[in-house]
C-alpha positions as CSV (number, residue, x, y, z in Angstrom):
1,M,7.8,11.4,29.8
2,R,7.9,9.4,33.0
3,I,5.4,6.6,33.4
4,D,4.1,7.9,36.7
5,K,3.4,11.3,35.2
6,F,1.8,9.8,32.1
7,L,-0.6,7.7,34.2
8,K,-1.6,10.8,36.1
9,N,-2.0,13.1,33.1
10,S,-4.0,10.4,31.2
11,R,-6.3,9.9,34.2
12,L,-5.6,6.2,34.2
13,I,-4.5,6.6,37.8
14,K,-5.8,9.6,39.8
15,R,-2.7,10.7,41.7
16,R,1.0,10.6,40.8
17,T,1.9,9.1,44.2
18,V,-0.5,6.3,43.6
19,A,1.1,5.7,40.2
20,K,4.5,5.7,41.8
21,E,3.5,3.1,44.4
22,A,1.9,0.9,41.7
23,C,5.3,0.9,39.8
24,E,7.2,0.1,43.0
25,Q,4.8,-2.9,43.7
26,E,5.5,-4.1,40.1
27,R,1.9,-3.8,38.9
28,I,2.8,-1.7,35.9
29,T,4.7,-3.1,32.8
30,V,5.9,-1.2,29.7
31,N,6.3,-3.3,26.6
32,G,6.5,-6.4,28.7
33,K,9.1,-5.1,31.2
34,T,8.4,-4.2,34.8
35,A,8.4,-0.3,35.0
36,K,10.0,1.8,37.7
37,P,8.4,5.2,38.4
38,G,11.0,7.0,36.3
39,T,10.7,4.8,33.3
40,E,10.5,6.8,30.1
41,V,7.6,6.2,27.8
42,K,7.0,7.3,24.2
43,E,4.1,7.1,21.7
44,G,3.3,3.5,20.6
45,D,4.4,1.9,23.9
46,L,2.0,-0.7,25.5
47,I,1.3,-0.3,29.2
48,K,-0.3,-3.1,31.2
49,I,-1.8,-2.1,34.6
50,T,-2.8,-4.7,37.2
51,F,-5.7,-3.7,39.5
52,G,-6.2,-6.6,42.0
53,N,-7.7,-9.4,39.8
54,S,-8.2,-7.4,36.7
55,E,-5.7,-6.1,34.1
56,I,-5.9,-3.3,31.5
57,T,-3.6,-2.9,28.5
58,V,-3.4,0.6,26.8
59,K,-1.4,1.9,23.9
60,I,0.0,5.4,24.1
61,L,-1.3,7.6,21.3
62,K,0.2,11.0,22.3
63,L,2.1,12.6,25.2
64,T,1.1,16.0,26.6
65,E,2.6,17.7,29.7
66,S,-0.9,18.7,31.0
67,S,-4.3,17.8,29.8
68,K,-7.9,18.7,30.5
69,K,-10.4,16.0,31.5
70,E,-11.9,15.9,28.0
71,D,-8.4,15.5,26.4
72,A,-7.1,12.8,28.7
73,A,-9.0,9.9,26.9
74,E,-7.3,10.9,23.6
75,M,-3.8,10.1,25.1
76,Y,-4.3,6.3,24.9
77,E,-6.5,3.6,23.5
78,I,-7.5,0.4,25.2
79,V,-6.1,-2.7,23.6
């Protein structure tokens, strides 16, 4: 699954276009490497997201093509 789609489906970022822009501005890393919007992710990958002065690191637990709001939090765990 593409990183921009995962960020949207997991509700870490609200819109896919915002996730794409974050990748283009090099604010998203996957396993320590800067991610492009089309970077493929898999279960077990570590994603670091930089929001201004704060950072969040999450581990992917499962990938789903679409998710309900209640199920989105089960897609990742905060490290």
